[in-house]
C-alpha positions as CSV (number, residue, x, y, z in Angstrom):
1,M,15.2,-96.1,14.6
2,S,18.1,-97.5,16.5
3,L,20.8,-96.0,14.4
4,A,18.7,-92.4,14.6
5,G,18.8,-92.9,18.2
6,G,22.4,-93.3,18.8
7,I,22.8,-90.0,16.7
8,G,20.4,-88.5,18.8
9,I,22.2,-89.6,22.5
10,T,25.1,-87.3,21.4
11,A,23.6,-84.6,18.8
12,L,21.1,-83.9,20.8
13,G,20.6,-85.8,23.9
14,P,16.8,-86.9,23.9
15,G,17.3,-89.4,20.8
16,G,18.0,-92.6,23.2
17,V,14.1,-93.1,23.6
18,L,14.1,-94.1,19.9
19,P,15.0,-97.4,20.6
20,T,12.7,-98.2,23.3
21,I,10.1,-96.4,21.2
22,G,10.4,-99.6,18.8
23,L,11.1,-101.9,21.0
24,F,7.7,-100.7,22.5
25,A,5.6,-100.5,19.2
26,L,7.5,-103.1,16.9
27,T,7.9,-106.4,19.0
28,G,5.6,-108.3,21.7
29,L,8.0,-107.9,24.2
30,S,6.4,-107.3,27.7
31,A,7.0,-104.0,29.5
32,P,10.0,-105.1,31.7
33,A,11.7,-106.7,28.7
34,V,11.4,-103.4,26.7
35,A,13.1,-101.2,29.3
36,G,15.9,-104.0,30.3
37,T,16.4,-104.6,26.4
38,A,16.7,-100.9,25.7
39,L,18.7,-100.2,28.8
40,V,21.6,-103.0,27.9
41,T,22.1,-101.0,24.8
42,H,23.1,-98.0,26.6
43,V,25.7,-99.3,28.4
44,A,27.8,-99.3,25.5
45,T,26.5,-96.0,24.1
46,G,27.1,-94.8,27.6
47,I,30.3,-95.3,27.8
48,A,31.2,-94.4,24.3
49,G,29.7,-90.9,24.9
50,T,31.5,-90.6,27.9
51,A,34.7,-91.5,26.0
52,A,33.9,-89.1,23.2
53,F,33.1,-86.0,25.2
54,A,35.9,-86.6,27.4
55,R,38.3,-86.9,24.2
56,S,36.7,-83.0,23.1
57,G,37.4,-82.0,26.9
58,Q,34.0,-80.9,28.3
59,L,34.7,-84.2,30.9
60,R,38.1,-82.2,31.8
61,Q,36.6,-79.6,32.9
62,A,36.1,-79.7,37.2
63,H,32.8,-78.0,36.9
64,T,31.4,-80.6,34.2
65,R,33.1,-83.4,35.8
66,R,31.3,-82.4,39.2
67,T,27.9,-82.1,37.4
68,A,28.5,-85.6,35.6
69,L,29.7,-87.0,39.5
70,T,26.5,-85.5,41.0
71,L,23.9,-87.0,38.4
72,A,25.7,-90.7,38.4
73,G,25.8,-91.0,42.1
74,A,21.8,-89.9,42.4
75,A,21.4,-92.9,39.7
76,V,22.8,-95.3,42.0
77,I,19.5,-94.5,44.1
78,G,17.1,-93.6,41.6
79,T,17.7,-96.4,38.9
80,P,16.4,-99.5,41.1
81,V,13.6,-97.8,42.3
82,G,12.3,-96.9,38.6
83,V,13.0,-100.6,38.0
84,L,10.6,-102.2,40.8
85,V,8.1,-99.4,39.6
86,N,8.1,-100.8,35.9
87,A,7.5,-104.6,37.9
88,Q,4.4,-102.9,38.9
89,L,2.9,-101.4,35.8
90,S,0.7,-103.3,33.5
91,Q,1.4,-103.3,29.2
92,R,-1.2,-100.5,29.2
93,A,0.1,-98.3,32.3
94,F,3.4,-98.7,30.7
95,G,2.3,-97.1,27.6
96,Y,0.8,-94.5,29.0
97,V,4.0,-93.6,30.9
98,L,6.2,-94.1,28.0
99,A,3.5,-91.6,25.8
100,A,3.6,-89.3,28.8
101,V,7.6,-89.2,28.5
102,V,7.9,-88.8,25.0
103,A,5.5,-85.8,25.4
104,V,7.5,-84.2,28.0
105,V,10.7,-84.8,26.5
106,A,9.2,-82.9,23.2
107,L,8.1,-79.6,25.1
108,L,11.8,-79.5,26.9
109,L,13.3,-79.7,23.5
110,W,10.9,-77.2,22.1
111,Y,11.7,-74.8,25.3
112,R,15.0,-75.4,24.5
113,E,14.8,-74.6,21.3
114,R,13.3,-71.1,22.4
115,R,15.4,-70.4,25.1
116,G,18.7,-71.1,22.9
117,A,17.1,-68.6,19.8
118,G,16.7,-66.3,22.9
119,R,20.0,-66.7,23.7
120,E,21.5,-66.0,20.6
121,T,19.7,-62.4,20.0
122,A,20.9,-61.9,24.0
123,V,24.6,-62.5,22.5
124,V,24.2,-60.3,19.5
125,T,23.0,-57.4,21.8
126,G,25.4,-58.0,24.3
127,A,22.9,-58.8,27.3
128,V,23.5,-62.5,27.8
129,A,24.8,-63.6,31.6
130,P,27.4,-65.6,31.8
131,R,26.2,-69.6,32.1
132,R,27.3,-71.9,35.2
133,H,26.2,-75.0,36.4
134,P,23.4,-75.1,38.7
135,D,24.6,-76.1,42.8
136,P,24.9,-80.0,43.6
137,V,21.6,-80.6,45.5
138,T,19.8,-79.2,42.1
139,V,21.7,-81.5,39.9
140,A,21.1,-83.9,42.5
141,G,17.2,-83.5,42.0
142,I,17.5,-83.6,38.2
143,G,19.5,-87.0,38.7
144,A,17.2,-88.8,40.9
145,A,14.2,-87.7,38.8
146,V,15.9,-89.0,35.4
147,S,17.3,-92.1,37.0
148,V,13.6,-93.0,38.2
149,T,12.0,-92.4,35.1
150,G,15.3,-94.1,32.9
151,G,14.5,-97.3,35.4
152,I,10.9,-97.4,34.4
153,V,11.0,-97.0,30.9
154,G,14.2,-98.1,29.9
155,I,15.8,-94.7,28.8
156,G,19.7,-93.2,29.1
157,G,20.4,-90.1,31.3
158,P,20.5,-87.8,27.9
159,M,17.2,-87.8,27.2
160,L,15.9,-85.6,30.2
161,A,18.8,-84.6,31.7
162,V,20.3,-82.6,28.8
163,P,17.2,-80.1,28.2
164,L,16.7,-79.9,31.9
165,L,20.5,-78.9,32.6
166,I,20.2,-76.3,29.6
167,A,17.5,-75.1,31.2
168,C,19.2,-74.5,34.4
169,G,21.7,-72.5,32.2
170,V,24.2,-75.3,31.3
171,P,25.8,-75.0,28.1
172,V,24.7,-78.3,25.1
173,L,27.9,-79.7,25.0
174,E,28.6,-79.7,28.6
175,S,25.2,-80.9,29.2
176,L,25.7,-83.6,26.7
177,A,28.9,-84.8,28.5
178,A,27.7,-84.8,31.8
179,A,24.4,-86.8,31.0
180,Q,26.3,-89.5,28.9
181,A,28.6,-90.0,32.5
182,Q,25.0,-90.4,34.1
183,S,23.6,-92.8,31.5
184,I,26.1,-95.7,32.2
185,V,25.4,-95.7,35.8
186,I,21.6,-96.2,34.9
187,A,22.0,-98.6,32.2
188,A,24.3,-100.6,33.9
189,I,22.5,-100.9,37.4
190,G,18.9,-101.3,35.3
191,S,20.5,-103.8,33.2
192,V,21.4,-105.6,36.4
193,G,17.8,-105.3,37.7
194,Y,16.0,-106.5,34.7
195,A,18.8,-109.3,33.8
196,A,17.7,-110.7,37.2
197,Q,13.9,-110.9,36.3
198,G,15.0,-112.6,32.8
199,A,13.7,-109.5,31.3
200,I,16.3,-108.6,28.5
201,D,16.1,-110.1,24.8
202,W,19.8,-110.2,24.6
203,P,19.9,-111.1,20.5
204,L,17.6,-108.6,20.0
205,A,19.9,-106.0,22.5
206,L,22.8,-106.7,19.8
207,L,20.8,-106.4,16.9
208,V,19.5,-102.6,18.2
209,G,23.0,-101.9,19.8
210,V,25.4,-102.1,17.1
211,P,23.4,-99.5,14.9
212,E,22.9,-97.5,18.1
213,L,26.6,-97.5,19.0
214,A,27.8,-96.3,15.5
215,G,25.5,-93.5,15.9
216,V,26.7,-92.7,19.2
217,F,29.7,-91.6,17.3
218,L,28.5,-90.0,14.3
219,G,25.9,-88.1,16.6
220,W,29.3,-86.4,18.6
221,R,30.5,-85.6,15.2
222,I,27.3,-83.5,14.4
223,A,27.2,-82.2,17.9
224,H,30.5,-80.6,17.2
225,A,30.4,-79.7,13.6
226,I,27.3,-78.6,12.5
227,P,24.2,-76.4,13.8
228,T,21.4,-79.0,15.0
229,R,18.5,-76.6,14.7
230,T,16.8,-78.6,11.8
231,L,17.1,-82.0,13.4
232,K,16.0,-80.8,16.7
233,R,12.7,-79.7,15.2
234,A,12.4,-82.8,13.5
235,L,12.8,-85.1,16.4
236,I,10.1,-82.4,18.3
237,V,7.6,-83.0,15.6
238,A,8.3,-86.8,15.5
239,L,7.8,-87.2,19.4
240,L,5.1,-85.1,19.7
241,A,3.1,-87.5,16.6
242,L,4.6,-90.8,18.5
243,A,3.2,-89.9,22.0
244,P,-0.6,-90.6,21.1
245,Y,0.3,-93.4,18.9
246,L,1.9,-95.0,22.0
247,A,-0.7,-94.0,24.4
248,F,-3.5,-95.7,21.9
249,T,-1.2,-98.8,21.2
250,A,-0.9,-99.4,24.7
């Protein structure tokens, strides 16, 4: 599941939730330990993903870099809020929140898929409008919402930021690149917060993080090399199936 999560982080964006799901469903960790252990693995994956998209050129573009910095700045404030909220949640409430986040991500992916199909038709007919990044206030709002959620349940930026940016008209690869940069801030600040609580299982984080990191590089190649429609649809089905399971097993 961690390898699949790493692939999903850079190929699709929302794949980073899979390690969190695995930690919650398959271990006896508390809610803070699930979030903290998942977040610490995203430090390395965020750095690797950011480096990969810098290499491929997306983060060298001024507008993408500006969006990335705005998302990261919002995460400096939003992530600690999420960590504090997590401390107030029972194990059951955490499961409900995680289930809701998973369902929302599946719906955002579905919307992104529908929007992408509509855009392909518009390109063929010549009716498509130029794509551009939203204004900084909108990006900051997205960054704040994503980082608070990430701090609560232990996910990086790409899971929510990518579909939200795409919904605002940002191209897929540029959305992935900007979200990777934000994920470093969310993961680093969140990890410090949970480590201060003693809520990180370090051996388990290493066990999850190594294959997840390998998946990041594989997912980056997939994002640049092949259409990901089948992978997206499979992930949508899997997330929609997992959401009620997480809620009922909380």
